[in-house]
NUFI-221001 format. One record per atom (N, C-alpha, C): residue in three letters; residue number from 1; x, y, z; atom name. Coordinates in Angstrom, 1 decimal, m for minus. Layout:
+-----+-----+--------+--------+--------+------+
| res |   n |      X |      Y |      Z | atom |
+-----+-----+--------+--------+--------+------+
| ALA | NUM |      X |      Y |      Z |   CA |
...
+-----+-----+--------+--------+--------+------+
//
This chain:
+-----+-----+--------+--------+--------+------+
| res |   n |      X |      Y |      Z | atom |
+-----+-----+--------+--------+--------+------+
| UNK |   1 |   99.2 |  110.3 |  104.5 |    N |
| UNK |   1 |   98.9 |  108.9 |  104.2 |   CA |
| UNK |   1 |   99.4 |  108.0 |  105.4 |    C |
| UNK |   2 |   98.4 |  107.3 |  105.9 |    N |
| UNK |   2 |   98.8 |  106.3 |  107.0 |   CA |
| UNK |   2 |   99.2 |  105.0 |  106.4 |    C |
| UNK |   3 |  100.3 |  104.5 |  106.9 |    N |
| UNK |   3 |  100.7 |  103.2 |  106.5 |   CA |
| UNK |   3 |  101.0 |  102.4 |  107.8 |    C |
| UNK |   4 |  100.2 |  101.3 |  108.0 |    N |
| UNK |   4 |  100.4 |  100.5 |  109.2 |   CA |
| UNK |   4 |  101.2 |   99.3 |  108.8 |    C |
| UNK |   5 |  102.3 |   99.1 |  109.6 |    N |
| UNK |   5 |  103.2 |   98.0 |  109.3 |   CA |
| UNK |   5 |  103.3 |   97.2 |  110.6 |    C |
| UNK |   6 |  103.1 |   95.9 |  110.5 |    N |
| UNK |   6 |  103.3 |   95.0 |  111.7 |   CA |
| UNK |   6 |  104.7 |   94.4 |  111.6 |    C |
| UNK |   7 |  105.4 |   94.4 |  112.6 |    N |
| UNK |   7 |  106.8 |   93.9 |  112.6 |   CA |
| UNK |   7 |  107.0 |   93.0 |  113.8 |    C |
| UNK |   8 |  107.6 |   91.9 |  113.6 |    N |
| UNK |   8 |  107.9 |   91.0 |  114.8 |   CA |
| UNK |   8 |  109.3 |   91.4 |  115.2 |    C |
| UNK |   9 |  109.5 |   91.8 |  116.4 |    N |
| UNK |   9 |  110.8 |   92.2 |  116.9 |   CA |
| UNK |   9 |  111.4 |   91.1 |  117.7 |    C |
| UNK |  10 |  112.6 |   90.9 |  117.5 |    N |
| UNK |  10 |  113.4 |   90.0 |  118.3 |   CA |
| UNK |  10 |  114.6 |   90.8 |  118.8 |    C |
| UNK |  11 |  114.7 |   91.2 |  120.0 |    N |
| UNK |  11 |  115.8 |   91.9 |  120.6 |   CA |
| UNK |  11 |  117.0 |   91.0 |  120.9 |    C |
| UNK |  12 |  118.1 |   91.6 |  120.8 |    N |
| UNK |  12 |  119.3 |   90.8 |  121.2 |   CA |
| UNK |  12 |  119.3 |   90.8 |  122.7 |    C |
| UNK |  13 |  120.1 |   89.9 |  123.2 |    N |
| UNK |  13 |  120.2 |   89.7 |  124.7 |   CA |
| UNK |  13 |  121.1 |   90.8 |  125.2 |    C |
| UNK |  14 |  120.7 |   91.5 |  126.2 |    N |
| UNK |  14 |  121.4 |   92.6 |  126.8 |   CA |
| UNK |  14 |  121.7 |   92.2 |  128.3 |    C |
| UNK |  15 |  122.7 |   92.9 |  128.8 |    N |
| UNK |  15 |  123.0 |   92.8 |  130.3 |   CA |
| UNK |  15 |  122.6 |   94.2 |  130.8 |    C |
| UNK |  16 |  121.9 |   94.2 |  131.9 |    N |
| UNK |  16 |  121.6 |   95.5 |  132.6 |   CA |
| UNK |  16 |  121.8 |   95.3 |  134.1 |    C |
| UNK |  17 |  122.0 |   96.4 |  134.7 |    N |
| UNK |  17 |  122.3 |   96.4 |  136.2 |   CA |
| UNK |  17 |  120.9 |   96.4 |  136.9 |    C |
| UNK |  18 |  120.7 |   95.5 |  137.8 |    N |
| UNK |  18 |  119.5 |   95.3 |  138.5 |   CA |
| UNK |  18 |  119.6 |   95.9 |  139.8 |    C |
| UNK |  19 |  118.9 |   97.1 |  140.0 |    N |
| UNK |  19 |  119.0 |   97.8 |  141.3 |   CA |
| UNK |  19 |  117.8 |   97.5 |  142.2 |    C |
| UNK |  20 |  116.9 |   96.6 |  141.9 |    N |
| UNK |  20 |  115.8 |   96.3 |  142.7 |   CA |
| UNK |  20 |  116.1 |   95.5 |  143.9 |    C |
| UNK |  21 |  115.2 |   95.4 |  144.8 |    N |
| UNK |  21 |  115.3 |   94.5 |  145.9 |   CA |
| UNK |  21 |  115.1 |   93.1 |  145.5 |    C |
| UNK |  22 |  115.4 |   92.1 |  146.3 |    N |
| UNK |  22 |  115.2 |   90.7 |  146.0 |   CA |
| UNK |  22 |  113.7 |   90.4 |  145.7 |    C |
| UNK |  23 |  112.8 |   91.1 |  146.3 |    N |
| UNK |  23 |  111.4 |   90.9 |  146.1 |   CA |
| UNK |  23 |  111.0 |   91.5 |  144.8 |    C |
| UNK |  24 |  110.3 |   90.7 |  144.0 |    N |
| UNK |  24 |  109.9 |   91.1 |  142.6 |   CA |
| UNK |  24 |  108.7 |   92.0 |  142.7 |    C |
| UNK |  25 |  108.8 |   93.2 |  142.1 |    N |
| UNK |  25 |  107.7 |   94.1 |  142.1 |   CA |
| UNK |  25 |  106.8 |   93.7 |  140.9 |    C |
| UNK |  26 |  105.5 |   93.6 |  141.1 |    N |
| UNK |  26 |  104.6 |   93.1 |  140.1 |   CA |
| UNK |  26 |  104.4 |   94.1 |  138.9 |    C |
| UNK |  27 |  104.1 |   95.4 |  139.2 |    N |
| UNK |  27 |  103.8 |   96.4 |  138.1 |   CA |
| UNK |  27 |  105.0 |   97.4 |  138.1 |    C |
| UNK |  28 |  105.4 |   97.8 |  136.9 |    N |
| UNK |  28 |  106.4 |   98.9 |  136.8 |   CA |
| UNK |  28 |  106.0 |   99.7 |  135.6 |    C |
| UNK |  29 |  106.5 |  101.0 |  135.6 |    N |
| UNK |  29 |  106.2 |  102.0 |  134.6 |   CA |
| UNK |  29 |  107.5 |  102.7 |  134.2 |    C |
| UNK |  30 |  107.6 |  103.2 |  133.0 |    N |
| UNK |  30 |  108.8 |  103.9 |  132.6 |   CA |
| UNK |  30 |  108.5 |  104.8 |  131.4 |    C |
| UNK |  31 |  109.4 |  105.7 |  131.2 |    N |
| UNK |  31 |  109.3 |  106.7 |  130.1 |   CA |
| UNK |  31 |  110.7 |  107.1 |  129.7 |    C |
| UNK |  32 |  110.9 |  107.5 |  128.4 |    N |
| UNK |  32 |  112.2 |  107.9 |  127.9 |   CA |
| UNK |  32 |  111.9 |  108.9 |  126.8 |    C |
| UNK |  33 |  112.9 |  109.8 |  126.6 |    N |
| UNK |  33 |  112.8 |  110.8 |  125.5 |   CA |
| UNK |  33 |  114.2 |  110.7 |  124.8 |    C |
| UNK |  34 |  114.2 |  111.2 |  123.6 |    N |
| UNK |  34 |  115.4 |  111.2 |  122.7 |   CA |
| UNK |  34 |  115.6 |  112.7 |  122.4 |    C |
| UNK |  35 |  116.9 |  113.1 |  122.6 |    N |
| UNK |  35 |  117.3 |  114.4 |  122.2 |   CA |
| UNK |  35 |  117.8 |  114.3 |  120.8 |    C |
| UNK |  36 |  117.2 |  115.1 |  119.8 |    N |
| UNK |  36 |  117.6 |  115.0 |  118.4 |   CA |
| UNK |  36 |  118.5 |  116.2 |  118.1 |    C |
| UNK |  37 |  119.3 |  116.0 |  117.0 |    N |
| UNK |  37 |  120.3 |  117.0 |  116.7 |   CA |
| UNK |  37 |  120.0 |  117.9 |  115.5 |    C |
| UNK |  38 |  118.8 |  117.7 |  114.9 |    N |
| UNK |  38 |  118.5 |  118.5 |  113.7 |   CA |
| UNK |  38 |  117.6 |  119.7 |  114.2 |    C |
| UNK |  39 |  117.7 |  120.8 |  113.4 |    N |
| UNK |  39 |  117.2 |  122.1 |  113.9 |   CA |
| UNK |  39 |  115.7 |  122.2 |  113.6 |    C |
| UNK |  40 |  115.1 |  121.4 |  112.7 |    N |
| UNK |  40 |  113.7 |  121.5 |  112.4 |   CA |
| UNK |  40 |  112.8 |  120.5 |  113.2 |    C |
| UNK |  41 |  113.3 |  120.0 |  114.3 |    N |
| UNK |  41 |  112.5 |  119.1 |  115.0 |   CA |
| UNK |  41 |  111.4 |  119.8 |  115.8 |    C |
| UNK |  42 |  110.2 |  119.5 |  115.6 |    N |
| UNK |  42 |  109.1 |  120.2 |  116.3 |   CA |
| UNK |  42 |  108.6 |  119.4 |  117.5 |    C |
| UNK |  43 |  108.7 |  118.1 |  117.4 |    N |
| UNK |  43 |  108.2 |  117.2 |  118.4 |   CA |
| UNK |  43 |  109.3 |  116.3 |  118.9 |    C |
| UNK |  44 |  109.5 |  116.3 |  120.3 |    N |
| UNK |  44 |  110.5 |  115.4 |  120.8 |   CA |
| UNK |  44 |  110.1 |  114.0 |  120.8 |    C |
| UNK |  45 |  110.9 |  113.1 |  120.3 |    N |
| UNK |  45 |  110.5 |  111.6 |  120.3 |   CA |
| UNK |  45 |  110.5 |  111.1 |  121.7 |    C |
| UNK |  46 |  109.5 |  110.2 |  122.0 |    N |
| UNK |  46 |  109.4 |  109.7 |  123.4 |   CA |
| UNK |  46 |  108.8 |  108.3 |  123.4 |    C |
| UNK |  47 |  109.0 |  107.6 |  124.5 |    N |
| UNK |  47 |  108.4 |  106.3 |  124.7 |   CA |
| UNK |  47 |  107.8 |  106.2 |  126.1 |    C |
| UNK |  48 |  106.6 |  105.7 |  126.3 |    N |
| UNK |  48 |  106.0 |  105.5 |  127.6 |   CA |
| UNK |  48 |  105.6 |  104.1 |  127.6 |    C |
| UNK |  49 |  105.8 |  103.4 |  128.8 |    N |
| UNK |  49 |  105.5 |  102.0 |  128.9 |   CA |
| UNK |  49 |  105.1 |  101.6 |  130.2 |    C |
| UNK |  50 |  104.6 |  100.4 |  130.3 |    N |
| UNK |  50 |  104.2 |   99.7 |  131.6 |   CA |
| UNK |  50 |  104.4 |   98.2 |  131.4 |    C |
| UNK |  51 |  104.7 |   97.6 |  132.5 |    N |
| UNK |  51 |  104.9 |   96.2 |  132.5 |   CA |
| UNK |  51 |  104.4 |   95.4 |  133.7 |    C |
| UNK |  52 |  104.4 |   94.1 |  133.6 |    N |
| UNK |  52 |  103.9 |   93.3 |  134.7 |   CA |
| UNK |  52 |  104.9 |   92.1 |  134.8 |    C |
| UNK |  53 |  105.4 |   91.9 |  136.0 |    N |
| UNK |  53 |  106.3 |   90.8 |  136.3 |   CA |
| UNK |  53 |  105.5 |   89.6 |  136.7 |    C |
| UNK |  54 |  105.5 |   88.5 |  136.0 |    N |
| UNK |  54 |  104.9 |   87.3 |  136.4 |   CA |
| UNK |  54 |  105.6 |   86.6 |  137.6 |    C |
| UNK |  55 |  107.0 |   86.6 |  137.4 |    N |
| UNK |  55 |  107.9 |   86.2 |  138.5 |   CA |
| UNK |  55 |  109.2 |   86.8 |  138.2 |    C |
| UNK |  56 |  110.3 |   86.3 |  138.8 |    N |
| UNK |  56 |  111.6 |   86.9 |  138.5 |   CA |
| UNK |  56 |  112.2 |   86.6 |  137.2 |    C |
| UNK |  57 |  111.6 |   85.7 |  136.4 |    N |
| UNK |  57 |  112.1 |   85.3 |  135.1 |   CA |
| UNK |  57 |  111.3 |   85.7 |  133.9 |    C |
| UNK |  58 |  110.0 |   86.1 |  134.1 |    N |
| UNK |  58 |  109.2 |   86.4 |  132.9 |   CA |
| UNK |  58 |  108.3 |   87.6 |  133.2 |    C |
| UNK |  59 |  108.2 |   88.5 |  132.2 |    N |
| UNK |  59 |  107.3 |   89.6 |  132.3 |   CA |
| UNK |  59 |  106.8 |   90.0 |  131.0 |    C |
| UNK |  60 |  105.8 |   90.9 |  130.9 |    N |
| UNK |  60 |  105.2 |   91.4 |  129.7 |   CA |
| UNK |  60 |  105.2 |   92.9 |  129.8 |    C |
| UNK |  61 |  105.5 |   93.6 |  128.6 |    N |
| UNK |  61 |  105.5 |   95.1 |  128.6 |   CA |
| UNK |  61 |  104.6 |   95.6 |  127.4 |    C |
| UNK |  62 |  104.0 |   96.7 |  127.7 |    N |
| UNK |  62 |  103.3 |   97.4 |  126.7 |   CA |
| UNK |  62 |  103.9 |   98.8 |  126.6 |    C |
| UNK |  63 |  104.2 |   99.3 |  125.3 |    N |
| UNK |  63 |  104.8 |  100.6 |  125.1 |   CA |
| UNK |  63 |  104.1 |  101.4 |  124.1 |    C |
| UNK |  64 |  104.1 |  102.7 |  124.2 |    N |
| UNK |  64 |  103.6 |  103.6 |  123.2 |   CA |
| UNK |  64 |  104.8 |  104.5 |  122.8 |    C |
| UNK |  65 |  104.9 |  104.7 |  121.5 |    N |
| UNK |  65 |  106.0 |  105.5 |  120.9 |   CA |
| UNK |  65 |  105.5 |  106.7 |  120.2 |    C |
| UNK |  66 |  106.2 |  107.8 |  120.2 |    N |
| UNK |  66 |  106.0 |  108.9 |  119.3 |   CA |
| UNK |  66 |  107.4 |  109.2 |  118.7 |    C |
| UNK |  67 |  107.6 |  109.0 |  117.4 |    N |
| UNK |  67 |  108.9 |  109.0 |  116.7 |   CA |
| UNK |  67 |  109.3 |  110.5 |  116.4 |    C |
| UNK |  68 |  108.5 |  111.4 |  116.6 |    N |
| UNK |  68 |  108.9 |  112.8 |  116.4 |   CA |
| UNK |  68 |  108.4 |  113.3 |  115.0 |    C |
| UNK |  69 |  108.9 |  114.4 |  114.6 |    N |
| UNK |  69 |  108.6 |  115.0 |  113.3 |   CA |
| UNK |  69 |  109.8 |  115.5 |  112.7 |    C |
| UNK |  70 |  109.9 |  115.3 |  111.4 |    N |
| UNK |  70 |  111.1 |  115.7 |  110.6 |   CA |
| UNK |  70 |  110.7 |  116.2 |  109.2 |    C |
| UNK |  71 |  111.3 |  117.3 |  108.8 |    N |
| UNK |  71 |  111.1 |  117.7 |  107.4 |   CA |
| UNK |  71 |  112.2 |  117.0 |  106.6 |    C |
| UNK |  72 |  111.7 |  116.3 |  105.5 |    N |
| UNK |  72 |  112.7 |  115.6 |  104.7 |   CA |
| UNK |  72 |  113.4 |  116.5 |  103.8 |    C |
| UNK |  73 |  114.7 |  116.3 |  103.5 |    N |
| UNK |  73 |  115.5 |  117.2 |  102.7 |   CA |
| UNK |  73 |  115.1 |  117.2 |  101.2 |    C |
| UNK |  74 |  114.6 |  116.1 |  100.7 |    N |
| UNK |  74 |  114.3 |  115.9 |   99.3 |   CA |
| UNK |  74 |  112.8 |  116.0 |   99.0 |    C |
| UNK |  75 |  112.0 |  116.3 |  100.0 |    N |
| UNK |  75 |  110.6 |  116.4 |   99.8 |   CA |
| UNK |  75 |  110.0 |  117.6 |  100.5 |    C |
| UNK |  76 |  108.9 |  118.1 |  100.1 |    N |
| UNK |  76 |  108.3 |  119.3 |  100.8 |   CA |
| UNK |  76 |  107.4 |  118.9 |  101.9 |    C |
| UNK |  77 |  107.2 |  117.6 |  102.2 |    N |
| UNK |  77 |  106.4 |  117.1 |  103.3 |   CA |
| UNK |  77 |  107.2 |  116.8 |  104.5 |    C |
| UNK |  78 |  106.4 |  116.8 |  105.7 |    N |
| UNK |  78 |  107.0 |  116.4 |  106.9 |   CA |
| UNK |  78 |  106.7 |  114.9 |  107.2 |    C |
| UNK |  79 |  107.6 |  114.3 |  107.9 |    N |
| UNK |  79 |  107.4 |  112.9 |  108.3 |   CA |
| UNK |  79 |  107.1 |  112.9 |  109.8 |    C |
| UNK |  80 |  106.1 |  112.2 |  110.2 |    N |
| UNK |  80 |  105.8 |  112.0 |  111.6 |   CA |
| UNK |  80 |  105.4 |  110.5 |  111.8 |    C |
| UNK |  81 |  105.6 |  110.0 |  112.9 |    N |
| UNK |  81 |  105.3 |  108.6 |  113.2 |   CA |
| UNK |  81 |  105.0 |  108.3 |  114.6 |    C |
| UNK |  82 |  104.2 |  107.4 |  114.9 |    N |
| UNK |  82 |  103.9 |  106.9 |  116.2 |   CA |
| UNK |  82 |  103.5 |  105.4 |  116.1 |    C |
| UNK |  83 |  103.5 |  104.8 |  117.3 |    N |
| UNK |  83 |  103.2 |  103.3 |  117.3 |   CA |
| UNK |  83 |  103.1 |  102.8 |  118.7 |    C |
| UNK |  84 |  102.9 |  101.5 |  118.8 |    N |
| UNK |  84 |  102.9 |  100.8 |  120.1 |   CA |
| UNK |  84 |  103.5 |   99.4 |  119.9 |    C |
| UNK |  85 |  103.9 |   98.8 |  121.0 |    N |
| UNK |  85 |  104.4 |   97.5 |  121.0 |   CA |
| UNK |  85 |  104.0 |   96.7 |  122.2 |    C |
| UNK |  86 |  104.0 |   95.4 |  122.1 |    N |
| UNK |  86 |  103.7 |   94.4 |  123.2 |   CA |
| UNK |  86 |  104.9 |   93.5 |  123.1 |    C |
| UNK |  87 |  105.5 |   93.3 |  124.3 |    N |
| UNK |  87 |  106.8 |   92.5 |  124.3 |   CA |
| UNK |  87 |  106.7 |   91.5 |  125.5 |    C |
| UNK |  88 |  107.3 |   90.3 |  125.3 |    N |
| UNK |  88 |  107.4 |   89.3 |  126.4 |   CA |
| UNK |  88 |  108.9 |   89.3 |  126.7 |    C |
| UNK |  89 |  109.3 |   89.4 |  128.0 |    N |
| UNK |  89 |  110.7 |   89.3 |  128.4 |   CA |
| UNK |  89 |  111.0 |   88.1 |  129.1 |    C |
| UNK |  90 |  112.1 |   87.5 |  128.8 |    N |
| UNK |  90 |  112.7 |   86.3 |  129.6 |   CA |
| UNK |  90 |  114.0 |   86.8 |  130.2 |    C |
| UNK |  91 |  114.1 |   86.6 |  131.5 |    N |
| UNK |  91 |  115.3 |   87.2 |  132.3 |   CA |
| UNK |  91 |  116.0 |   86.0 |  133.0 |    C |
| UNK |  92 |  117.3 |   86.2 |  133.1 |    N |
| UNK |  92 |  118.1 |   85.2 |  133.9 |   CA |
| UNK |  92 |  118.9 |   86.1 |  134.8 |    C |
| UNK |  93 |  118.5 |   86.2 |  136.1 |    N |
| UNK |  93 |  119.3 |   87.0 |  137.1 |   CA |
| UNK |  93 |  120.5 |   86.2 |  137.6 |    C |
| UNK |  94 |  121.6 |   86.8 |  137.8 |    N |
| UNK |  94 |  122.7 |   86.2 |  138.5 |   CA |
| UNK |  94 |  123.4 |   87.4 |  139.2 |    C |
| UNK |  95 |  123.3 |   87.3 |  140.5 |    N |
| UNK |  95 |  123.9 |   88.3 |  141.4 |   CA |
| UNK |  95 |  123.1 |   89.6 |  141.2 |    C |
| UNK |  96 |  123.8 |   90.7 |  141.0 |    N |
| UNK |  96 |  123.2 |   92.0 |  140.8 |   CA |
| UNK |  96 |  123.0 |   92.3 |  139.3 |    C |
| UNK |  97 |  123.3 |   91.4 |  138.5 |    N |
| UNK |  97 |  123.1 |   91.6 |  137.0 |   CA |
| UNK |  97 |  122.0 |   90.6 |  136.5 |    C |
| UNK |  98 |  121.4 |   91.0 |  135.4 |    N |
| UNK |  98 |  120.4 |   90.1 |  134.7 |   CA |
| UNK |  98 |  120.7 |   90.1 |  133.2 |    C |
| UNK |  99 |  120.5 |   88.9 |  132.6 |    N |
| UNK |  99 |  120.6 |   88.7 |  131.2 |   CA |
| UNK |  99 |  119.1 |   88.7 |  130.7 |    C |
| UNK | 100 |  118.7 |   89.4 |  129.7 |    N |
| UNK | 100 |  117.3 |   89.3 |  129.3 |   CA |
| UNK | 100 |  117.2 |   89.4 |  127.8 |    C |
| UNK | 101 |  116.1 |   88.8 |  127.3 |    N |
| UNK | 101 |  115.8 |   88.9 |  125.8 |   CA |
| UNK | 101 |  114.3 |   89.3 |  125.7 |    C |
| UNK | 102 |  114.0 |   89.9 |  124.6 |    N |
| UNK | 102 |  112.6 |   90.3 |  124.3 |   CA |
| UNK | 102 |  112.1 |   89.7 |  123.0 |    C |
| UNK | 103 |  110.9 |   89.4 |  123.0 |    N |
| UNK | 103 |  110.2 |   89.0 |  121.8 |   CA |
| UNK | 103 |  108.8 |   89.7 |  121.8 |    C |
| UNK | 104 |  108.5 |   90.3 |  120.7 |    N |
| UNK | 104 |  107.3 |   91.1 |  120.7 |   CA |
| UNK | 104 |  106.8 |   91.6 |  119.3 |    C |
| UNK | 105 |  105.8 |   92.4 |  119.3 |    N |
| UNK | 105 |  105.3 |   92.9 |  118.1 |   CA |
| UNK | 105 |  105.2 |   94.5 |  118.2 |    C |
| UNK | 106 |  105.7 |   95.1 |  117.1 |    N |
| UNK | 106 |  105.6 |   96.6 |  117.1 |   CA |
| UNK | 106 |  104.8 |   97.0 |  115.9 |    C |
| UNK | 107 |  103.9 |   97.9 |  116.1 |    N |
| UNK | 107 |  103.0 |   98.4 |  115.0 |   CA |
| UNK | 107 |  103.1 |   99.9 |  115.0 |    C |
| UNK | 108 |  103.3 |  100.5 |  113.8 |    N |
| UNK | 108 |  103.5 |  102.0 |  113.8 |   CA |
| UNK | 108 |  102.8 |  102.5 |  112.5 |    C |
| UNK | 109 |  102.5 |  103.8 |  112.6 |    N |
| UNK | 109 |  102.0 |  104.5 |  111.4 |   CA |
| UNK | 109 |  102.9 |  105.7 |  111.1 |    C |
| UNK | 110 |  103.0 |  106.1 |  109.9 |    N |
| UNK | 110 |  103.8 |  107.2 |  109.5 |   CA |
| UNK | 110 |  102.9 |  108.1 |  108.5 |    C |
| UNK | 111 |  103.1 |  109.4 |  108.6 |    N |
| UNK | 111 |  102.4 |  110.3 |  107.8 |   CA |
| UNK | 111 |  103.3 |  111.2 |  107.1 |    C |
+-----+-----+--------+--------+--------+------+
//
């Protein structure tokens, strides 16, 4: 059963280390995986994304998620999920650090 749920995401403001040069790169790409600790995991959860910097303070990101697969303890069915998100970032750089916040939409399905 597919269930589509739209969620407005408001991320908290985080500080991250900015290793880029002073010149702002326009396009960027990224990927991440999650190592899970349960034994019946068949699919490794991952996220793949791309973004575009309008300037040093504003950018937009598009991400695709695969939440993995898990057998539920109390049911005979497996749970799988995937989704995508679109996010706007506002950044405030100071020195080698940046403060940023995200506002976006996440849509996923679960089976």
